[in-house]
Each structure stands twice: as C-alpha cells, then as structure tokens.
N, C-alpha and C positions, 0 to 999 in steps of 0.2 A: 873753785877752791876747795882742798880737802880741809875739814874740821876734826879736829880730835874726837875721838870716843870718850864717854865717861871712863874714869881710872875703874871702876867697878866692872866695866863691860868685859866679857870673857876676853882671852889672850885671841883665841881662834876667831872669834866675831870682827876682833881688830886687825887680824891678817888677812882675811878676806877683804874686808872694807878698804883696806890700803891697798891690796892688789887692784879691786875693780875700779878704786880711783885712778891708779897709775896707768890702767888699760883705757880708761877714758881720756885721759891728759895724752895718751901716745896713739892711739887708734887713730886711723883716718876714717873718720865717721861723717856720714851725711848728716845735716841739722836735725832731722828726724829720728834717726839713730842715736844721735847724742841726747836728745830730748828724752828717748825711752831708756837708755842708760843712766841717765841722771836720776831718773825718778826710781830705778831700783837701787840705785846707791845710796838714795835719800832715806829708802825704806830699811837698807841695815843701818843706816846712821841712828833712825828713830830706835831700831832694835838696841843701839848702844848708847841711848843717851836719855829715853823717857824713863821717869822715877819709877813707874810702875814696873819696868823690865828688871829693876834691879833686884826686886824680891824674886820675880820670875826665874831670873838665871839663879840667885842663890838657893833656891828650894829644888829646880829640876836637876842642876848639875851635880847634885848629891845625891839624887833618888836613884835607887838601886836598880841597875838595869835588867831588863828580862831578854834582850837580844843584845849579843856582844860579839856582832859582826859588822860591818860595813858593806850597805847594798849599793851604795852609787857604783855604776859602772866606771872602770878605770878609762880613763883618758877623758871622760866628760868634765869633771870639775876638779876633782884631786885624785891623787892615788897614794897608797901606802900609809893611810892616815891611821893612828892609832884607834883603838878599840875602846874608847872612854866616851862617858856622856857628851863633853864638851865637842869633841868632833863629829860623833854620830848625830847629835840632837842639830848643832849648827849647820852642818853639811846638809843636812836633809831641808833645813828650813831654806837655806841658800839656794839648794836646788829647786824648791817649790817657786821661789821668787823668778829665779834667772831662766827655767824651762818653760815656763808658763807663759801667759800672755800680759804679765805685768806692765803697765805704762804704755800699754800700745791702744792708740785712738783709733779704731778703724771706721769704716763706713757703716751706716746701718745696714742690714740684711738685704732690704730691697734695693738698697743704692748699689751694693755689692754685685747683687743678682743683674741689674741692669748693667754694672760694668763689664761683668764677664758675659753678658749676652751680647753686648757691642762687639766684645773681642770674637766672639762665635759668627757674629753677621759679618762682620769683614774678612775672617778665613773663607766662609761661604763666597763671599763676592770675589775675594782671590782665586778661590777654585773655578768659579765661573770662567775668569779671565784667562786662566791657565789653559783650560780646556778648549778655549777658542782660539789658541795659537797651536799650531802646528810644532815648532820648536819646542815651546815650553811644555807641551803636552808630553812630547817625547821625552824630555829631560826628567820627567817624573819617575820614569823608570829606572834610569840609569845614574841618576844623581848621586846617591848614596855610592857605588861603586867607583863613579868617577872621582867623588870626593876621597875615597880610601886609597885610590891611585896617587892621588896628590900627596896625601899625608905620608905613603910611603916614600915617594920621590923627597919630599922635604926631609924626612927623617934619615933618608941614606946620605942626601947630601951633606946633611948636619953631622954624621958618623965618617965623612970624610970620602966619600964615594965621587968619582968626575962623571956626572951625567948631563947629558943634553936632554933638557925638556922636548917632548914632541909638540907639533902644532895643536892647536884649539881641537881643530877635526880630528885628531888621533889622540884623545887624551886618556891614553894607557900607557902608564907610567910603570907598571909593574909588568914584567916579561911574561908573555904566556897568557892564556886566557883564564880569569879566575875561577870562573863555572867548570872548565876543563878540568882544571886543577882539583877543584872539591871532586869532581865526579870520579876521580882516581882514589879518592879516599873513603874506605869502607866506616860508614858512619854508626851502624849498628842499630839502625833504626829499629829492628824486632828487639833490642834488647832493653829490659827497664833501665831509665834516665842514671839511677843510683849505680848500676851496675855497668855503665859504660865508662872506658877509659878517659882521662883527661883530652886524648887527641880526639876522640870521638864527640866528646862535647864541644870543645873548640871548634870542631870540624861543623857542627850544628849552629853555632852562633854564627861564623862566618858565612854560612850559606844565607841564614837568614839576613844577614848584614846587606851581602850585596843584591838580595832580592825586595829588597825594602822598595816601597812605593811611595813618593811623596805626599801624594793626595790621601791614600791609605791612613799616613801619619797626622794628616790634617784632620781627618775625621775623627781619629782616636783624640786628638787633642782636643776636638769641641766638646767630644765625651766627656774628657775630665774637667773641661771649665764647667760643664753641668754639675758634675759631681762636688767640685769645689764648692758650687754656689750654696750647695746643702750642709755640708761639712763646716762652712762659715755660719750658716744660720744656727746650726746645733752648739758652736761653740762661741758665739758672740757675747759679749759682755760676761762671760762665764768664769773669770779669774776668780771672782770672791768666793764664788761655792766651790770651784775646784781647791782652793787655797785652803779653805776649812775643812774639806773633806781630806786634804792631804796631812793636813796637821792632826786630824784625828787618826788618821792610819798611820803616820808616825809615831804619834803617843802611844798608841796601842803596840807597834811593833818593838817600840823602844821599852815601856813601861807596864805593859799588859792593860792599860786602862784608858779609854778614850780623854780622861781628865779637859772635860769641856771648859773649865776655868782658865786653866793655861792656855788652851787653845783660843781662847774668845780674846785674851791679854795679848797674846803674839799676833794675832791676825790684826787688832786693834792698832797695833804699832805699826805692822806692816802697811794697811789699809790707811791709816791716818785718820781712823773713825769709831767709834764705838761699837763694839761687837759682844755682846753679853754672853755669859755663859747658856742662857736659855735659849739664846738664838742659836748657839752652837748645837745645843742639843736638838735642836729641831732636824738637823742635819744626819744624826745618827740614823734613823729612820728612812732617809731618803736614798 
C-alpha cells in the first residue's frame, strides 16, 4: 500500500514514487519481481521521508549547477525533463536505483557457475542424442530455413492470402528456392559493409539466416553461458560500490565536486544503512 512522502519531499520525487507504486499495483509480476520492485520503491520512500534527507534536498536543490542538460536517454525513464536541479538530480538517482541490481538477491557466484554449467552439460547431452538420430541430425541444417518458411506462410495467411499448407515432408511454404533466390542477388561481398546498399546488407542477413545450423548455435550458446558465469562473478553484490561511484559521478557532473557528505547521506537512505563521507571518500581512488 502506498504511503505518502513527507511534505518537504521534492515534487518530482513524489511523482516518480507515485508512478512506480502505480506500476507495482497494475503490472503482472511474479512474486520475485514484486519483491524486487517493492524494495526499490521503499528506497524512494526513504529518500522522501527520512529526516536527514530534508536537509540534503534543501541544500542540493538550490546549489548552482555546472551541467545544465539531461543525460538520461530518452525512452528509458523520462523524456523532455526541465533542466533544473530537481529533475536532473532526482532522475539521476532514480536511474541508479532502477537500472542497477538493487533488491536482487542472486545466487552466490559458485552456485551460479554450477547452474550455468549444468545447462551447458545438458546441451552437450542433447547434441549427442541429436547426432545419433538420422532425422534429428538432418533437421539441424534445415530447421531455420523451414522455420522461416512457416513464419512466411503464417504471415501471408494473416494478411488474407488463401494458401494450402504443404505436407510435412515438403515443408516449403515460400515458392521457389531461397538459396537460388539469394544467388541471383548481388551481395557486393567485395564492397566494405558501410558502403553496401540496404538490399545487399539484408541479402547477407537472409543468406546467413537460412544457413544457420542448430548445433553451431548450441555450441555458441554454451560459449555464452561460460561468459555469463564470469560476468556474474564480476558483478555479484556490487550494487553498493556501483551506487556510490554513480552518485559521485552524478555530483561531479552536476556540481563539479564529488560532495562525499551528500553522497553518503543519499546512499544511506537508499541502502538503509550508515554510509559515512569517509567511506565514500575511499571510492574516489577506486
């Protein structure tokens, strides 16, 4: 249930808080997603109710700006915002909370690695089974072309064409041979990519799509899972340092100074724990 922010809370913070609470109430989220969403809205609530934040807002929102433009990409969080302290500062803080990992309770790196390794193991087992089956192994080289044929058929039916689907053994919905069609298109492969026409670029994508092999994709998928394991380890439980570094960067962009005291007080409200300016100062060198 939404609780009101303090009267002294900035109007834009109240607006964002109300919008986020409305999204929480109306969105179809899993229990896990709701828990994450709620933790993030609770962080906004503390920013607008903790007594220490009253002084933070009163000082920062009248402080002279060094940067007077909005850096957040349009379409991410808000668009066409006024270029004043309140919107620039609060939008920046809101972005750090919502685009970071705050509220996400992930597996320990070792457990995540085990989880992803198990997925890779099962994929390798699946590949072995596919290779042992003549029909399954054959299908790996034509599955994407057949799938595109089916997508084309479904699309054309949706657009009003009257078509009779071929039998399973002749699963070619697009008239003619895709490979032959592409062979008649000049792809300009000797031309640098940036100088190719749109048709030449699309021809390359189409050619690559119909030549995809399922087993090759599964190998690449295993490779990606290995990469995710390393990325996860590097980013596990890193919200606090990322938040503090992000707040320091925000203060330097807006005001030309890291303002460690204010960073510590804002981080304390978000994280619901004491973050001193001396602790923040340690991140300036990291």
